[in-house]
N, C-alpha and C positions, 0 to 999 in steps of 0.2 A: 768428166763429172764437174759441175759447176761449184766453185769453192764457197763455203760459207763466208758470211759478211764477217769483216774483221771486228773483234770487240776492243772499241776505243777507250783509251785511258788518257790521263793527263802525261803520261810518259811519252805518248806519241807527239808528233811534230816539233822537232828541234828540242825535245827535252825539256820545253818550257813549262812548269808547273800549272795547272789549271787550264791549259790550252786544250781545246778540242778541235779537230779539223772541220773544214767547211762542209765535208761530205756528211758529217753527223748532223750539222745544224740544218742541212736540207732535208735530211731523213725526218728530223724531229717535227719540222715544219709541215712536212707531208703528212705526218701521223696526226698533227692536230687538226688537220683539215679533213679528216675522215671521223666517222662517227664511231662511238666506241663498240657499238654491236658488230660492227664490220671486223672486230678482233676479239669477238666473243668475250668482250668485258661488259659485266653485268652494270653498266652506267648509262645515264641519259646524255650526259656530257662530260667532257674532260676538265679537269683542275690541272694546274700546274703539277702539283704533287702527283696526280693520277697519270700525268704522261710520264714524269721521271720513272715512276714504278713500272709503266709498261716497257719503257725503253730498256730498263735493266732488265726485266722479265724476259724480254725478246733477245737479250744478249747482245744488243749494239753497244752496250757501255757497261762497265764494270759497276761504277757508281757515279751519281750525277744528283744535284740538288734541284728542287722546284724553283728556286730563285733563278737559278742559271736557265732554266727552261722558259720561265717567264720573261727574262731579259732578251733571249733570242725571238720569242713570239712578238715582243713589244716592237721590235725593229721593223716588223711588217704589219703592226696593228692586228695581229691574229689574237682573237680573244674567244676561244671556244666554250669558255665558262658562261658566257653570255648567251641569250637567245631571244629571238623577235619573232613575234606572231605574224603570219603571213598568208594572204590568200592569193593563190595563183589565178592569173586572168583566164576565165573559163567561158566568157562570153564570145561567141563566134564573130560578133560584130564589134568587139571591144575597140580595135583602132579607129573604125569610122565614127562611132559614137563619140569616144573621147576626143577626136579631132575637132569635131563640131563645137564642143565645149571649149577646147583651147583657142579655136578661132574666135568664139565670142568673147574670150578673156582679152583677145587683141583686137576687139571691135570690127571683126570682120564675120560675113555670113555668105556662104557659097561663093567665096573668092571676091566677094564684093564689100568695100567697107561700110560700115553703119554710118547712118546719118546722125546729126546732132539730136534729133528727137527719137531716136531709137534706144532703148535702154535694155540692161541685161540684170535679170534678178536670179539670185541663187536662194532657193528655198528648202526647207526640211523641218522635221519635228524632232525635239529633245524631249523624250517620253519619260514618264515616271519620275518627276522630279519631286522628292518628298519635302515636307515642311516638319522639322524635327524641333520640338521644344525641349531644351535642356532642363535637367532636373535641378540645376544650379545655375545662377546667372554667369554668363560669360565674364571673364575678368580681364581687362586691357593689359597691355604689356606695360611693364615698369622697368627700372634700372636693373639689368642683369637678369631679367626674368621675362620670357616670351608670353604671349596671350594665353590664357588657360581657358580651355573649354570642356565642360563636363561630359564625361563618357557617355553616361546614361541619359536617354531622352524618352520623350512620349511622342509617338507617330499622330501627326495631325492632318493626314491625307497627303495627296499629291496632285501636281499638275502635269499636263502635257503642255510644252512651251513650243508654240509654233511660229517660226520666223522666216523672214525673207530680207535679203540683203542685196541692194544695189551695188554692184560690184565696183562700178567705175565712179560712184559719187559717194560711198560710204554711208549710206542711208540704212537704218534698220526699221523694218516693221514687225511686231511681234504681237502674240495675244496668248492668254493662258486659257486652255480648254480642259474640261474633266477628262477627255479622252481623245485620241486620234481618230482620223476616218474622213470621209469624203466631204461630209458637211462642215467639219472644223476646217479642214483645208480650203474648202471652198470659200468660206468667211474670211480667210486671210487674203486669198486672191481679191476677193471684193473689196477688202480693206485698203489694198494697195491701188487697184485698178480703178477705183472711183475717185481718186483724189489727184490733183496736178502734181507733176507733169505728165502722169501715166494715163489720165483718163483722156487725153486727146493726143497721145504719142501715135507715131507712124506705126511702130511695132514695139512690143515688150516681149523679150524672150525670157522665159521662165525655166531654169535648169533645175531638174529633180531627178531623185533616184526612182528605184522601181518599187517603192512601198505601196502598200494597198490604197492609200488615200489618192494617189495620182499615177496609177499604173496603167500601162498600155494604151491602145488605140481609143478605148472608151473615154478615157479621161481628156485625151486630145480633143475629141469631138465635143464633149460635154462643155469644156472651158472655152472652146473656140465658138460655140454658140452663144455663150453668154457674154463673151469678151472677143469680138472679132479681130482685135489688135493683138491679142495674146498669141504666142507661139510657144507651146511646151516642148522642152527638148529633154529628152530621157538619157541619162548617163549609162555607161555599162553597168551590168551587174556587178556588185562587190567593188564599186570604185568610187566610194564615198570620199576619198581623198582628192578627188577632183573638183569637189562642190565646196565652194568658199564658205558657205554658211558655216561649215563644219569648224573652219577657223575661228569664227565668232563664237560658236557654242563653247570651244574650248577656253576662249577669254572668259565667257560667263561662267564657266564651271570653276575657273581659278579665282576670279575676283567677286563673284557674287554668291556662289554656291559652296565654298570651301573657307571657312568652316559652316556647316549647314547649322543654324540656329535662328529658327523662326517661331514666334507665337503661335501663328495660325496660316491658313492658306491665303488670308487676304494680304498678310504682310509680305509673303513670299511673292505673291503676284505684283504687288506694288514695287517691291525690290527689283524684280526682273524687268518690268516695264519703264521704271525711272532710270535703270542703267543704260536703256537705249539712248536716251536724251544725253546722259553723262558722257557716254563713249562717243556719240556722234559730235559733240562739242569739241572734241580734239583729234578725232579719228581721220585718217586718210586712208584712200583704198589700198588694199593688201598688195605689196609688191610682188604680184605673181610672176615668177621666173621659168616655170616649166613649160616647155614648148612642144610642138609637134616633132621636132628634131630629137628631143630628149625622149619622147615617148617612144619614137622608132628605135632608139639606141636602147631602151628598156626592154622593149619587146623582143628585139633581136637577143639580148643576152638572156632572156628568160627561155628562148627557144634552144639554147644550148644546155644539154644535160649536166647538171652539177652547179650550173651558174645561177645566181640570184643577184637582184640589184642590191647596191649598197643601201 
């Protein structure tokens, strides 16, 4: 018969007080890498104290503190009390579609380098941006006091901000529309494609997601007919992280929309559009470092059960 696991105490291992053997540390780390439900524990995620309790309840150790557990897990950066939202790739053509975009970021298309008069545009919509008029004026920061923003506000409507980024030249083109859709997106395309240097470029590649404004072969044909130099490039489903315009949108969220304090929609639109020039005056192309080799490593890791990317 297989013997039961020993109950470790600080008296083990050379009689040094507070010392636990390496075998126990390994067992605790393994436990931390499992979901609580696999042990019939009614938790969604572990805390250090919960792990300490489970280790004691399972008979692995007589007593142990949560701080000791935390110290062991910290050695391998195991933090089961954190969680991260994740969408696993489900697009059957994920690698092919993603690699096309990664090639364009490296100024290549179908294994041929892009010419100087070929451009790469990343475009998308940031929907439902509200204008919130605070019920008391925002107060600026003073000595030992941060900016104060009134919690209560009046709703003044919302814009859909539609924008395009020239990824290799850090140029931004945007417009505020009352809604998203084919017509608003086509107006953005016209805004870009009718001005130099894009109006007489050899080719202009537009990287977009699979939103209804520019989805599928119909959108490819529609835009190609209006602008023969335009090549629409769709990313994989659920892969907005491959689209560099999302980086710009995150900057807008931090620098323009937080805190949200606008008297009306016109003021909000003015701030969004003026920020484009403000940002361009000091901006450089984003230092994109994720390559096709990185993607291959990521997809290989995801194909192994129980593994996810960092």
